[in-house]
C-alpha positions as CSV (number, residue, x, y, z in Angstrom):
1,M,109.1,85.8,111.9
2,I,108.0,86.5,108.4
3,E,105.0,85.1,107.6
4,V,103.9,84.4,104.2
5,S,100.2,83.1,103.8
6,H,98.2,82.6,100.8
7,V,99.7,85.4,99.0
8,Y,98.1,86.2,95.5
9,K,99.1,89.8,93.5
10,S,97.9,90.6,89.6
11,Y,98.6,92.9,87.4
12,G,95.7,93.8,85.3
13,K,95.1,90.1,84.3
14,V,98.2,88.8,84.4
15,L,98.5,86.6,87.7
16,A,102.2,87.0,89.0
17,N,101.9,85.5,93.0
18,E,99.5,82.4,93.5
19,D,98.6,81.3,96.5
20,I,102.6,81.9,98.0
21,S,103.3,80.8,101.6
22,F,106.1,80.4,103.4
23,N,108.0,80.9,107.5
24,L,111.2,82.6,108.0
25,E,113.0,82.7,111.4
26,K,116.4,82.0,110.8
27,G,118.4,81.1,108.5
28,L,118.9,81.7,104.7
29,L,116.3,81.3,102.4
30,A,116.8,81.4,98.2
31,I,113.9,81.9,96.5
32,I,114.5,80.2,92.7
33,G,112.8,80.5,89.2
34,P,112.9,81.5,86.1
35,N,112.5,85.0,83.8
36,G,108.9,86.3,85.1
37,A,108.4,84.1,88.2
38,G,107.1,86.5,90.1
39,K,110.2,86.6,92.6
40,T,110.7,90.5,92.7
41,T,106.7,90.8,93.2
42,L,107.6,88.5,95.9
43,I,110.2,90.7,97.7
44,M,107.8,93.8,96.7
45,Q,105.0,92.8,98.9
46,I,107.5,91.6,101.8
47,I,109.0,95.1,101.6
48,G,105.6,96.8,101.6
49,N,105.6,98.2,97.8
50,L,103.4,96.9,96.8
51,T,99.8,95.0,98.5
52,P,99.0,91.5,98.3
53,D,95.3,91.2,96.5
54,R,94.7,88.3,98.8
55,G,96.5,86.7,101.5
56,E,98.5,88.4,104.4
57,I,102.3,88.6,105.4
58,L,103.8,89.4,108.6
59,I,106.8,90.7,110.3
60,D,107.2,89.6,113.6
61,N,103.1,90.5,113.5
62,Y,103.5,93.6,112.0
63,K,102.4,94.7,108.3
64,P,104.7,95.7,105.4
65,G,104.8,99.3,105.4
66,E,104.2,99.5,109.4
67,R,107.4,101.5,110.8
68,K,108.1,98.7,113.5
69,A,108.1,96.2,110.4
70,K,110.7,98.9,108.0
71,E,112.8,99.4,111.8
72,L,113.2,94.6,111.2
73,L,114.1,94.7,107.2
74,G,117.3,95.8,106.0
75,V,116.9,95.5,102.5
76,I,118.7,95.5,98.9
77,P,116.2,96.1,95.9
78,Q,117.0,94.6,92.5
79,N,118.9,97.0,90.2
80,S,119.5,100.0,93.6
81,I,122.7,102.1,93.6
82,P,124.2,103.9,96.2
83,I,123.9,107.3,96.7
84,S,126.6,109.5,94.8
85,N,129.1,112.1,96.2
86,L,129.3,110.0,99.1
87,S,132.3,108.3,100.8
88,A,131.9,104.8,101.3
89,K,132.2,105.3,105.6
90,D,129.4,108.7,105.0
91,H,127.4,106.6,102.8
92,V,126.9,103.3,105.5
93,N,126.6,106.4,108.2
94,M,124.5,108.1,106.4
95,F,121.8,105.3,106.5
96,A,122.7,104.2,110.2
97,K,121.5,107.5,111.0
98,L,118.2,107.6,108.9
99,R,116.8,104.4,111.0
100,G,118.2,106.3,114.1
101,I,121.3,104.7,114.9
102,K,124.3,106.0,116.0
103,L,127.6,104.4,114.7
104,N,131.2,105.5,115.7
105,K,133.9,105.4,113.1
106,R,135.2,101.7,114.9
107,D,131.7,100.3,113.7
108,I,131.8,101.6,110.0
109,N,135.3,100.7,109.7
110,E,134.9,97.4,110.7
111,I,132.0,96.0,108.4
112,L,134.1,98.6,105.7
113,K,136.9,96.1,106.2
114,V,135.5,93.1,106.0
115,L,134.2,93.8,102.9
116,E,137.2,95.1,102.2
117,I,136.1,98.6,101.0
118,D,137.9,101.7,100.9
119,P,136.2,103.7,103.4
120,N,137.2,107.6,102.0
121,K,136.5,106.4,98.8
122,S,133.5,108.0,96.4
123,T,130.6,106.3,95.4
124,N,131.5,108.3,92.2
125,E,134.9,106.3,92.0
126,M,133.6,102.7,92.5
127,S,132.9,100.2,90.4
128,G,130.4,98.1,90.0
129,G,131.3,95.3,92.5
130,E,132.4,98.1,95.1
131,R,129.1,99.9,94.6
132,R,126.9,96.2,95.3
133,K,129.3,96.2,98.5
134,V,128.7,99.2,99.7
135,L,125.1,98.6,99.4
136,L,125.4,95.8,101.6
137,A,127.6,97.2,104.2
138,S,125.1,100.4,104.9
139,V,122.6,97.4,104.8
140,L,124.5,95.3,107.3
141,A,124.8,98.3,109.8
142,L,121.5,98.7,110.4
143,R,121.7,95.7,112.5
144,S,118.3,94.7,111.2
145,K,116.8,91.2,112.1
146,Y,115.6,90.2,108.6
147,L,117.7,90.8,105.2
148,I,115.7,90.7,101.8
149,L,118.5,90.9,99.6
150,D,117.1,90.6,95.7
151,E,120.1,89.7,93.6
152,P,122.7,91.3,95.5
153,T,125.9,89.9,93.6
154,V,124.4,89.9,89.9
155,G,127.3,91.2,87.6
156,L,129.9,91.2,90.4
157,D,133.7,89.3,89.8
158,L,134.2,86.2,92.0
159,E,136.2,88.4,94.3
160,S,133.2,90.3,95.1
161,R,130.7,87.7,94.9
162,N,133.0,85.8,97.6
163,H,133.4,88.5,100.3
164,I,129.7,89.4,100.2
165,H,129.2,85.1,100.6
166,N,131.6,84.9,103.3
167,V,129.7,87.8,105.3
168,L,126.0,86.1,104.7
169,K,127.6,83.3,106.0
170,S,128.6,84.4,109.1
171,M,125.7,85.9,110.0
172,K,122.7,83.5,108.7
173,A,122.4,81.9,112.2
174,E,121.6,84.8,114.0
175,R,119.3,86.6,111.2
176,G,116.7,85.5,108.8
177,I,118.1,86.5,105.3
178,I,116.0,86.0,102.4
179,L,117.9,86.0,99.1
180,T,116.9,86.1,95.0
181,T,119.9,84.7,92.5
182,H,120.1,83.7,89.3
183,Y,123.7,81.9,90.4
184,L,122.4,78.5,91.1
185,E,126.1,78.0,92.5
186,E,125.7,80.4,95.1
187,A,122.3,79.4,96.2
188,E,123.2,75.9,96.8
189,K,126.4,77.4,98.4
190,L,124.7,79.6,101.2
191,A,121.2,78.6,101.4
192,D,119.1,76.5,104.1
193,N,116.2,76.4,102.6
194,F,114.7,76.8,98.9
195,L,111.9,77.8,97.3
196,L,111.5,77.4,93.4
197,M,108.5,79.1,92.1
198,K,106.9,80.0,88.9
199,R,104.1,82.1,89.9
200,K,103.3,79.7,92.8
201,V,105.6,77.3,95.2
202,L,106.2,74.5,93.2
203,L,109.0,73.4,96.0
204,Y,110.0,74.1,99.4
205,G,112.7,72.8,101.3
206,N,115.9,72.2,102.3
207,K,118.0,70.4,99.5
208,E,117.1,67.2,100.5
209,E,113.4,67.5,100.8
210,V,113.8,69.3,97.4
211,Y,115.7,66.9,95.4
212,R,113.7,63.7,97.8
213,E,110.4,65.6,96.1
214,I,111.6,65.7,92.6
215,F,112.7,62.4,92.1
216,G,110.7,60.5,95.0
217,R,113.6,58.3,96.6
218,K,117.1,59.1,97.3
219,I,118.9,58.9,94.2
220,Y,122.6,59.5,93.0
221,I,124.1,60.6,89.9
222,V,126.6,58.5,88.2
223,T,128.8,59.6,85.4
224,I,130.5,56.6,83.8
225,G,132.6,57.1,80.8
226,G,131.4,60.9,80.6
227,K,127.1,59.7,80.6
228,K,125.2,60.5,83.4
229,E,122.7,58.4,84.4
230,I,120.1,58.8,87.7
231,V,120.6,55.9,89.9
232,P,118.5,54.9,93.0
233,K,120.5,54.1,95.9
234,E,120.1,50.4,96.1
235,K,121.0,50.0,92.6
236,I,124.7,51.6,93.5
237,E,126.8,48.5,94.9
238,E,125.7,46.9,91.9
239,V,126.9,49.7,89.5
240,I,129.9,49.8,91.2
241,R,130.2,46.2,91.2
242,K,129.7,46.6,87.0
243,Y,132.2,49.5,86.2
244,K,135.0,48.5,89.2
245,D,137.7,48.6,85.9
246,E,135.8,52.1,84.8
247,D,136.5,55.8,86.1
248,V,132.9,55.7,87.8
249,E,132.1,59.3,89.7
250,I,129.1,59.2,92.4
251,R,127.1,62.5,93.9
252,M,123.8,63.4,95.2
253,P,122.1,65.8,92.3
254,N,123.0,69.3,92.7
255,L,120.4,72.3,92.7
256,E,121.4,73.0,88.6
257,E,120.0,69.5,88.0
258,I,117.3,70.2,90.3
259,Y,116.1,73.1,88.9
260,Y,116.3,71.8,85.3
261,E,114.2,68.8,86.5
262,V,111.6,71.5,87.4
263,F,111.8,74.1,85.4
264,G,113.4,72.7,81.8
265,D,115.3,74.9,79.6
266,E,113.9,78.5,80.6
267,K,116.5,80.8,81.9
268,K,117.5,81.4,85.4
269,V,117.9,85.7,85.4
270,N,115.0,88.3,85.9
């Protein structure tokens, strides 16, 4: 289990993380927040590149940075790029060798096939989307218990993003995955739980728990003639009767509506 307990981190007088706590064993946790929310600072502490000022982080009872903890993590940091002048298959194989994992050609080709990557193509000749997919393939080949993915699909085309989404959905029942993303539809599509933060944790839970925390009770978004209204569950039948001859859409709030209820117009991008 990844255990984050009352973590604080400052840069000089600027407090980046304040009293952050959560646990992750299996499933996908999406960490969401606006510019400067402290998401990447938190990730850097989980992977051992930064040390908390206060609080504790444990990876199956090992401290981040310890060899055993590193072996449990597969990490794609924000803005990372693959190593130059390697074919896709050699890149995957090299990552595995560095971790002491022996892969056969079948293992390598299988994971590259899932992500639709040409095994013989050089990283120098790849598009940005292909390079991100090679990084993901290299990390997945490590068979790590936990994946830490900091903006893994930023800048990718829709097709490349969908390939990665399909892989993550197929894996999350067996692994713990932490994902930071500025694509709210991506988080909503993939995540089992959400952590909304701005320096500290503002909301944490599954979608229903998060929106009940925001709106106080079960509510629906009702669109009547292009105009949105928030309607409590007990008023829905009344609305249907009143507007039975009009075009009415009724649905639960989506993550974007929850986001703007929490953060207003603040940008989602790190």
